[in-house]
Structures are given as C-alpha cells and as structure tokens.
KEPAVEX-265471 format. One line per field, with one value per residue (C-alpha): residue in one letter; residue number from 0; x, y negated, z. Coordinates in nm, 3 decimals. Layout:
<nodes>
ropa = (A/...) $
dodren = (NUM/...) $
px = (X/...) $
py = (Y/...) $
pz = (Z/...) $
</nodes>
This chain:
<nodes>
ropa = (M/S/G/Q/T/V/F/R/T/V/T/R/L/A/D/G/R/E/L/I/Y/F/D/E/R/P/I/R/R/D/A/A/D/Q/R/P/L/P/P/P/P/S/P/S/Q/L/R/F/D/P/L/L/D/E/W/V/I/V/A/A/H/R/Q/G/R/T/F/L/P/P/P/D/Q/C/P/L/C/P/S/T/P/D/R/L/S/E/I/P/E/S/D/Y/D/V/V/V/F/E/N/R/F/P/A/L/S/T/H/D/G/L/L/P/A/D/P/T/G/P/T/R/T/S/P/G/V/G/R/C/E/V/V/C/F/T/S/D/H/S/A/S/F/G/S/L/N/V/R/R/V/R/T/V/V/E/A/W/A/D/R/T/A/A/L/S/A/M/P/A/V/Q/Q/V/V/C/F/E/N/R/G/V/E/I/G/V/T/L/H/H/P/H/G/Q/I/Y/G/Y/P/F/I/P/P/T/S/A/K/M/L/A/S/A/R/R/H/A/E/E/T/G/G/A/N/L/F/A/E/I/L/A/A/E/R/T/A/G/N/R/I/V/T/E/N/E/H/W/T/A/F/V/P/V/S/A/R/W/P/Y/E/I/H/V/Y/P/R/R/Q/V/P/D/L/P/A/L/S/G/E/E/R/D/A/F/C/S/L/Y/L/S/V/L/G/A/L/D/G/M/F/G/I/P/M/P/Y/I/A/A/W/Y/Q/A/P/A/G/T/G/Q/H/P/T/D/R/E/L/G/Y/L/H/L/R/I/F/S/T/R/R/A/P/D/K/L/K/Y/L/A/A/S/E/S/A/M/G/V/F/L/E/D/V/L/P/E/E/S/A/A/M/L/R/K/A/L/P/K/R/V/S/A) $
dodren = (0/1/2/3/4/5/6/7/8/9/10/11/12/13/14/15/16/17/18/19/20/21/22/23/24/25/26/27/28/29/30/31/32/33/34/35/36/37/38/39/40/41/42/43/44/45/46/47/48/49/50/51/52/53/54/55/56/57/58/59/60/61/62/63/64/65/66/67/68/69/70/71/72/73/74/75/76/77/78/79/80/81/82/83/84/85/86/87/88/89/90/91/92/93/94/95/96/97/98/99/100/101/102/103/104/105/106/107/108/109/110/111/112/113/114/115/116/117/118/119/120/121/122/123/124/125/126/127/128/129/130/131/132/133/134/135/136/137/138/139/140/141/142/143/144/145/146/147/148/149/150/151/152/153/154/155/156/157/158/159/160/161/162/163/164/165/166/167/168/169/170/171/172/173/174/175/176/177/178/179/180/181/182/183/184/185/186/187/188/189/190/191/192/193/194/195/196/197/198/199/200/201/202/203/204/205/206/207/208/209/210/211/212/213/214/215/216/217/218/219/220/221/222/223/224/225/226/227/228/229/230/231/232/233/234/235/236/237/238/239/240/241/242/243/244/245/246/247/248/249/250/251/252/253/254/255/256/257/258/259/260/261/262/263/264/265/266/267/268/269/270/271/272/273/274/275/276/277/278/279/280/281/282/283/284/285/286/287/288/289/290/291/292/293/294/295/296/297/298/299/300/301/302/303/304/305/306/307/308/309/310/311/312/313/314/315/316/317/318/319/320/321/322/323/324/325/326/327/328/329/330/331/332/333/334/335/336/337/338/339/340/341/342/343/344/345/346/347/348/349/350/351/352/353/354/355/356/357/358/359/360/361/362/363/364/365/366/367/368/369/370/371/372/373) $
px = (8.023/8.125/7.893/7.618/7.342/6.991/6.693/6.437/6.067/5.823/5.447/5.139/4.899/4.523/4.501/4.783/5.069/5.408/5.566/5.918/6.068/6.444/6.538/6.866/6.793/6.595/6.231/5.907/5.691/5.345/5.099/4.837/4.687/4.328/4.211/3.921/4.118/3.974/4.136/4.438/4.360/4.320/4.650/4.855/4.951/5.267/5.224/5.508/5.618/5.777/5.915/6.124/6.164/6.036/5.768/5.514/5.337/4.964/4.839/4.510/4.438/4.722/4.506/4.344/4.662/4.712/4.810/4.986/4.780/4.820/5.073/4.803/4.679/5.015/4.992/5.365/5.370/5.334/4.980/4.817/4.499/4.313/4.464/4.569/4.834/5.030/5.262/5.074/5.343/5.362/5.724/5.986/6.340/6.316/6.022/5.954/5.615/5.443/5.298/4.922/4.903/5.166/5.271/5.377/5.261/5.236/4.877/4.612/4.412/4.699/4.581/4.653/4.934/4.899/5.255/5.219/5.204/5.314/5.058/5.164/5.091/5.201/5.082/5.224/5.404/5.679/5.713/5.682/5.780/5.788/6.087/6.026/6.362/6.239/5.920/5.991/5.759/5.955/6.294/6.468/6.722/6.991/6.900/6.943/7.246/7.510/7.374/7.026/7.164/7.351/7.021/6.865/7.155/7.092/6.724/6.811/7.051/6.804/6.522/6.746/6.842/6.481/6.335/6.623/6.529/6.175/6.148/5.974/6.216/6.500/6.626/6.585/6.599/6.602/6.517/6.404/6.207/6.225/6.035/5.708/5.913/6.006/5.648/5.636/5.287/5.388/5.617/5.722/6.088/6.065/6.180/6.068/6.202/6.089/6.141/6.100/6.008/6.233/6.558/6.454/6.556/6.832/6.996/6.959/7.139/7.419/7.471/7.472/7.742/7.941/7.916/8.032/8.321/8.430/8.426/8.626/8.888/8.933/8.733/8.775/8.488/8.336/8.204/8.545/8.716/8.471/8.543/8.918/8.897/8.698/8.942/9.234/9.073/8.982/8.803/8.456/8.512/8.273/8.402/8.560/8.693/8.877/8.585/8.367/8.394/8.122/8.157/7.967/7.986/8.145/7.820/7.579/7.226/7.093/7.209/7.324/7.390/7.619/7.724/7.851/8.068/8.235/8.607/8.559/8.338/8.042/7.716/7.467/7.407/7.420/7.774/7.910/8.136/8.067/8.345/8.205/7.857/7.999/8.200/7.901/7.692/7.889/7.989/7.626/7.515/7.787/7.656/7.300/7.426/7.602/7.286/7.083/7.365/7.385/7.108/7.023/6.687/6.586/6.697/6.447/6.613/6.582/6.833/6.847/7.074/7.181/7.241/7.335/7.047/6.904/6.955/7.156/6.985/6.959/7.305/7.505/7.771/7.537/7.572/7.950/7.957/7.720/7.876/7.671/7.645/7.409/7.291/7.133/7.013/6.806/6.575/6.663/6.907/6.888/6.721/6.406/6.432/6.366/6.482/6.185/6.210/6.112/6.087/6.448/6.451/6.093/6.026/6.370/6.563/6.845/6.933/7.047/7.268/7.221/7.526/7.883/7.961/8.298/8.128/7.859/8.124/8.308/7.986/7.899/8.247/8.214/7.874/7.993/7.908/8.199/8.080/7.783/7.601/7.718) $
py = (-4.646/-4.322/-4.038/-4.276/-4.081/-4.123/-3.984/-3.823/-3.769/-3.598/-3.646/-3.650/-3.922/-3.879/-3.743/-3.491/-3.687/-3.648/-3.942/-3.949/-4.204/-4.267/-4.440/-4.585/-4.483/-4.198/-4.299/-4.109/-4.128/-3.990/-4.250/-4.081/-4.219/-4.312/-4.424/-4.246/-4.189/-4.030/-3.714/-3.749/-3.898/-3.701/-3.553/-3.700/-3.530/-3.514/-3.565/-3.496/-3.739/-3.511/-3.803/-3.939/-3.605/-3.763/-3.700/-3.970/-3.965/-4.038/-4.139/-4.324/-4.333/-4.582/-4.856/-4.885/-4.918/-5.207/-5.527/-5.819/-5.829/-6.121/-6.065/-5.990/-5.701/-5.549/-5.167/-5.133/-5.341/-5.156/-5.089/-5.319/-5.264/-5.486/-5.351/-4.994/-4.948/-4.667/-4.664/-4.568/-4.697/-5.057/-5.090/-4.892/-4.901/-4.712/-4.498/-4.275/-4.139/-3.982/-4.244/-4.281/-4.347/-4.105/-4.074/-3.717/-3.487/-3.130/-3.155/-2.901/-2.950/-3.003/-3.003/-2.694/-2.695/-2.683/-2.578/-2.545/-2.780/-3.143/-3.268/-3.037/-3.133/-3.024/-3.084/-3.396/-3.196/-3.364/-3.599/-3.976/-4.135/-4.490/-4.609/-4.905/-5.064/-5.264/-5.350/-5.721/-5.829/-6.149/-5.976/-5.844/-5.570/-5.836/-5.977/-5.642/-5.590/-5.329/-5.080/-5.089/-5.041/-4.737/-4.599/-4.650/-4.462/-4.173/-4.173/-4.172/-3.881/-3.688/-3.724/-3.651/-3.319/-3.236/-3.321/-3.152/-2.828/-2.837/-2.582/-2.823/-3.115/-3.156/-3.503/-3.734/-4.111/-4.366/-4.719/-5.063/-5.325/-5.678/-5.986/-6.051/-6.123/-5.753/-5.646/-5.559/-5.512/-5.529/-5.797/-5.596/-5.486/-5.130/-4.893/-4.564/-4.215/-4.004/-3.633/-3.580/-3.239/-3.320/-3.507/-3.869/-3.998/-4.234/-3.966/-3.712/-3.944/-4.016/-3.646/-3.563/-3.826/-3.691/-3.334/-3.443/-3.642/-3.348/-3.117/-3.362/-3.438/-3.099/-3.171/-3.544/-3.702/-3.995/-4.175/-4.157/-4.292/-4.585/-4.671/-4.645/-4.867/-5.135/-5.132/-5.164/-5.452/-5.622/-5.922/-5.771/-5.654/-5.830/-5.680/-5.358/-5.184/-4.862/-4.641/-4.841/-5.066/-5.303/-5.434/-5.583/-5.326/-5.433/-5.344/-5.500/-5.524/-5.769/-6.124/-6.012/-5.639/-5.465/-5.102/-4.971/-4.657/-4.459/-4.407/-4.033/-3.840/-3.692/-3.562/-3.727/-3.920/-3.617/-3.547/-3.882/-3.866/-4.069/-4.310/-4.359/-4.424/-4.679/-4.857/-4.886/-5.089/-5.412/-5.402/-5.369/-5.652/-5.867/-5.780/-5.871/-6.190/-6.284/-6.230/-6.453/-6.707/-6.742/-7.001/-7.051/-6.874/-6.510/-6.305/-6.052/-5.718/-5.345/-5.121/-4.746/-4.460/-4.229/-3.883/-3.550/-3.314/-3.128/-2.795/-2.716/-2.981/-2.917/-2.758/-2.548/-2.819/-3.116/-3.117/-3.095/-3.386/-3.607/-3.899/-4.074/-4.449/-4.740/-4.980/-5.313/-5.574/-5.890/-6.029/-6.387/-6.549/-6.906/-7.075/-7.140/-6.873/-6.499/-6.248/-6.082/-5.764/-5.881/-5.691/-5.576/-5.437/-5.312/-5.193/-5.074/-5.019/-5.256/-5.499/-5.856/-5.988/-6.352/-6.391/-6.285/-6.000/-6.154/-6.486/-6.306/-6.128/-6.455/-6.627/-6.337/-6.338/-6.709/-6.650/-6.369/-6.444/-6.505/-6.231/-6.003/-5.940/-5.636) $
pz = (-2.786/-2.961/-2.868/-2.750/-2.575/-2.710/-2.520/-2.749/-2.662/-2.902/-2.882/-3.106/-3.214/-3.199/-3.553/-3.501/-3.656/-3.492/-3.306/-3.161/-2.920/-2.933/-2.608/-2.486/-2.127/-1.971/-1.947/-1.907/-2.218/-2.143/-2.277/-2.493/-2.813/-2.719/-3.063/-3.240/-3.561/-3.875/-4.016/-4.247/-4.591/-4.910/-5.030/-5.309/-5.634/-5.844/-6.217/-6.458/-6.730/-6.994/-7.198/-6.910/-6.731/-6.408/-6.150/-6.060/-5.722/-5.744/-5.396/-5.443/-5.069/-5.020/-5.173/-4.831/-4.625/-4.384/-4.567/-4.393/-4.073/-3.830/-3.550/-3.290/-3.505/-3.599/-3.589/-3.514/-3.196/-2.863/-2.741/-2.489/-2.284/-2.532/-2.854/-2.933/-3.202/-3.367/-3.064/-2.744/-2.505/-2.380/-2.497/-2.689/-2.822/-3.155/-3.259/-3.560/-3.664/-3.961/-4.193/-4.163/-4.537/-4.672/-5.033/-4.949/-4.670/-4.543/-4.421/-4.520/-4.837/-5.081/-5.441/-5.651/-5.903/-6.280/-6.371/-6.749/-7.045/-7.093/-6.837/-6.552/-6.194/-5.849/-5.490/-5.322/-5.057/-4.856/-4.562/-4.510/-4.180/-4.040/-3.832/-3.600/-3.515/-3.215/-3.028/-3.088/-3.370/-3.439/-3.474/-3.784/-3.841/-3.867/-3.524/-3.346/-3.124/-3.202/-2.951/-3.103/-3.454/-3.319/-3.188/-3.530/-3.688/-3.448/-3.543/-3.916/-3.868/-3.652/-3.901/-4.199/-4.039/-3.951/-4.293/-4.475/-4.298/-4.443/-4.729/-4.968/-4.922/-5.173/-5.078/-4.778/-4.829/-4.543/-4.653/-4.543/-4.736/-4.598/-4.712/-4.893/-5.206/-5.205/-5.138/-4.768/-4.625/-4.256/-4.109/-3.802/-3.842/-3.969/-4.239/-4.384/-4.447/-4.743/-4.780/-5.155/-5.303/-5.601/-5.666/-5.742/-6.087/-5.971/-5.757/-6.037/-6.281/-6.036/-5.962/-6.334/-6.388/-6.093/-6.228/-6.573/-6.424/-6.209/-6.511/-6.724/-6.457/-6.297/-5.985/-5.907/-5.717/-5.908/-5.599/-5.430/-5.742/-5.761/-5.397/-5.455/-5.764/-5.580/-5.288/-5.528/-5.719/-5.392/-5.542/-5.495/-5.136/-4.895/-4.569/-4.443/-4.135/-4.054/-4.160/-4.403/-4.708/-4.830/-5.185/-5.476/-5.757/-6.083/-6.263/-6.010/-6.144/-5.886/-5.801/-5.455/-5.436/-5.187/-5.164/-4.830/-4.840/-4.563/-4.632/-4.578/-4.818/-4.630/-4.777/-4.541/-4.220/-3.986/-4.111/-3.987/-3.684/-3.369/-3.460/-3.811/-3.674/-3.430/-3.698/-3.931/-3.687/-3.661/-4.029/-4.141/-3.914/-4.073/-4.420/-4.324/-4.161/-4.483/-4.685/-4.453/-4.445/-4.823/-4.848/-4.481/-4.517/-4.458/-4.757/-4.894/-4.958/-5.010/-4.834/-4.905/-4.804/-5.087/-4.944/-5.101/-5.179/-4.882/-5.059/-5.367/-5.576/-5.947/-5.962/-5.711/-5.678/-5.621/-5.243/-5.269/-5.515/-5.316/-5.128/-4.861/-4.915/-4.856/-5.124/-5.038/-5.285/-5.296/-5.562/-5.462/-5.707/-5.570/-5.270/-5.471/-5.742/-5.761/-6.015/-6.181/-6.382/-6.729/-7.057/-7.083/-6.728/-6.693/-7.045/-7.153/-6.828/-6.929/-6.650/-6.713/-6.430/-6.327/-6.101/-6.176/-5.928/-5.836/-5.754/-5.557/-5.348/-5.282/-5.170/-4.942/-4.785/-4.716/-4.549/-4.318/-3.952/-3.716/-3.479/-3.413/-3.087/-2.893) $
</nodes>
C-alpha cells in the first residue's frame, strides 16, 4: 500500500469555509452547499495568564455549537434531499472542513491586540478544522479498514503541511475525542486539527526538557532515549512492528495510556515515509482494538499527535529536537468507573495513577485483536 494515491478535491461551503474531499478513487465532486448559512461567528481572543505563562482562548460563540444531535440531524453525515449537512455530497471517504464554531480563525474582524501589561490580549488567529473519518455514522475509528486509516493519515499530513505554512501558526495538532465520558458533542466518527498561534503548554514543557537534556548530554535526543529505554525494558510494550512501537509510559498519568512512536525520529506527519505511514495503520487499529477489548465496551479516549513546531518554536533548535508521536489515553479505570481529575490533578497539576503501568500494558497486550481488517 506504500505510496497510496489519494484524490483531493477542494470546494467552499455556503459561508465561505474551505472543504476538502480525500477520496480513494477518482470521483467528481461538484455538489454545492445550498444552505442559507449566517456569516462566520464573532472572533475569539487570546488572554495571557502571567502566573502560569500560558495563553487562554476565549471563544464565547462556541456556547451555541451543536450538542449531541439525534442521528437523523447529524451535521457530519452526507447531505440528503431532505436534510442538508456540512458535507454537500451524498457520500464521501474522508473529508476535512473549517470548523463552523472555531476556537481560532483567520476570518475578518479579529479583535485588536493589547500587548502590554499583565492582562495582555491578542487576536484569536489560527485555524480549526474538522476531519470526518467516514460517512458511516455508526462506525468508529477502530472499525475502519487499513486502507481508510491510510487515507486519514494522508489527510492529516496534507493539512499539517498546509496549516504549518500559515504565517500565524506555530504548532499543528491533530486529535480525536471519542465518547461522551470524554466530552464529545457529536457521535459521528471525526477528529479535529488545530493550528495554534503559540506553542501549547504541554509541548512547550516537553521541548524545554528536550533542550535541557541535549545541552547536558552533548546533543542526545530525549524522546529517542525514552523510546530506547522502553524498548529495552520491554514490560510496558503493548505492540510493535518494524517502524512503530506502542507502549505504556513508565510515568503514565491515566489508567490506560499508550504512546506510539516511530522508530525513526521525524518532526511531523508530512515527514513520514510511505512505508512508515503504511505500518502505522494496522498497528494503530490493534491499539484501538485492545482498548475496546479491555472491558468489552467502547473505550472513551483522547488521541493526539505531538508534532514539532511549525516554525522555529521558542528556540532555534525546537524543530530539530521535536519527535513526532501519538498519545492516546482513556478516563475509564474499570468497566463501571471513570477517573475524574480531583483536587490534586485539577488544582495542583499532580496526577495520581490508579493502575500500575506494567499491569496496564499486560492487560492491553492480552486484549490485542488477532487481526485487523485490510
């Protein structure tokens, strides 16, 4: 499947938002959006927290976003003659479009900046996109076949490259939220892509640690050393193949947390080779199958790609130090129990782990599916 061809069609929705089809076969995409949509919502604003050295996005218009509609009103299903949705076509493979309720945007009317003082603000410039993995409302990412996952990977890489080229964007993050326990507002299998105008706090901390480690060791890459240490220990490995390793980190914060690293250090998704993209697909489906197989019920999770900064980041070496990897975790700690962030986690940022990481890895290995659908 290396070098899989994906056919890309770009169009616009009725309010001017960009929509892109990623098809597995050549197909004419000319259906127009017939909805009488209002103009884009009021822009968001960035407000700086000087105590934590972090930006907060204030996007009040998102209070009115679609919330758990019934299946026959899903905005991510294909359009029908009786119901027009965000996707004008009657079917699709993978589709990406600008979020109708974006936390960040490049539309006109951005709020002015107030760059001075402890209460400084900045316009909420950036990009937020929705990725629909399939037109099948009842599916999940884990139920996709290998070819469809490969198409999703191509869409992620395509959009990462496009958003990284935007002057305001400093980091691109592709992620998926699954399950009402996580807080999803739409059941249709989908994810999102954010182009942040700053380096998010978690990435900033990881890059600072990697810089410090490189300085102390004469240039060693911290991410690569963590991967090597986990592969040597072996007891937290969930599954691996020639190009990827999935493991439960020794310092896991969540009951079931898995990190997926390519063997080769690359900064972002566009830098993956065709062989690496191929090898990811079946391995990731196995990981998702293990999560769902743990308790025999759909596992809620958050999955996010950590990529190097789009530009130089906060330091000239940040992009060189960055190491693409995926992190996936679930808030479920038992069939009928969830992990909630209580005072230690929410107030002080100190996580309390409920499941021994080595036991979690062993349970996940036992739950791995025998095979995945091609």
